[in-house]
C-alpha positions, 0 to 999 in steps of 0.5 A, a space after each residue: 387300083 390303076 393309076 389315073 394318067 392325064 391325057 388329051 384335053 383333061 385339065 384343059 376344058 371347062 368341064 362344068 360348062 360342058 355339063 351345063 351346056 349339055 344339060 347333064 343331070 340325074 337319070 340321063 343316059 350318056 354315051 361318051 364316044 372316043 372316051 380315052 382315059 374316061 375322065 369325062 365319063 366319070 364326071 358324067 357318071 357323077 352328074 347322072 347319078 345312080 338313076 342314069 347310065 354312062 357308056 364309055 366307048 373307045 377303040 383302045 382296049 388298054 384305055 377301057 381296061 384301065 377305066 374298068 379297073 378304076 371305076 367301081 360304079 355300076 352306072 358307068 359301063 366301059 366298052 371297047 367299040 368303034 363309033 364309026 363302025 357301029 356299037 352294040 348299044 341298043 337303038 335309042 339308048 342315049 339322051 346325049 352322045 358326047 365326043 371330044 377331040 376326035 372328029 378331026 381324025 375322021 374322013 367325010 365318009 367316016 363322019 357320015 358313018 359316025 352320024 348314022 351311028 349317033 342318030 341310031 343311039 340317040 332318043 328322038 330330040 337327043 343331043 350330040 355334043 362335040 368338042 373340037 379344036 378351033 381352027 387357029 394356030 396352036 402349039 397343042 393338037 392337030 395341024 390346022 388343016 385337020 381342024 374344023 371351024 364351028 361352021 365347017 363342023 355344022 356343015 359336015 354333020 346332018 344334025 340341027 345345031 342348037 348352041 356353040 360355046 367356047 370351053 377353053 382357049 382353042 376348044 369349042 363345044 358344038 351341040 346338035 339335036 337329033 
């Protein structure tokens, strides 16, 4: 089995709060976009149970290959794909799309394309959960100029804001409804 290495936000976030805030439960379908090493995808997999499905999507073939080797479950499906450029997942396949600490990398045009893909993937009324770095000085993460305040993130995405919760020092979860 491949060795699991911590990366990015793993171990820094209140994962239980994220699962509760997004209402992740039995039978749901979740897309973890920009999943990195897939640690949240595995938590989603456990929460949705065998009746649910989790698509772990990342552009990095190595991450997806390692996740395939580590994952022995049929309800977690790792995919190499780009959430901005579009995936091959079917329309309306997801109850929840989740993205953690990746939106700060995108230009306004990329955010528009991402929003189109998220809207395409979500069932009517589905949720889009975004974890991002708070816009204040920190030793960890991107420069402040690349970060969004919750208000800036809400203005940048064409979804209805539902709730916002801090899930760690310097990290917030903004939840939108499609």
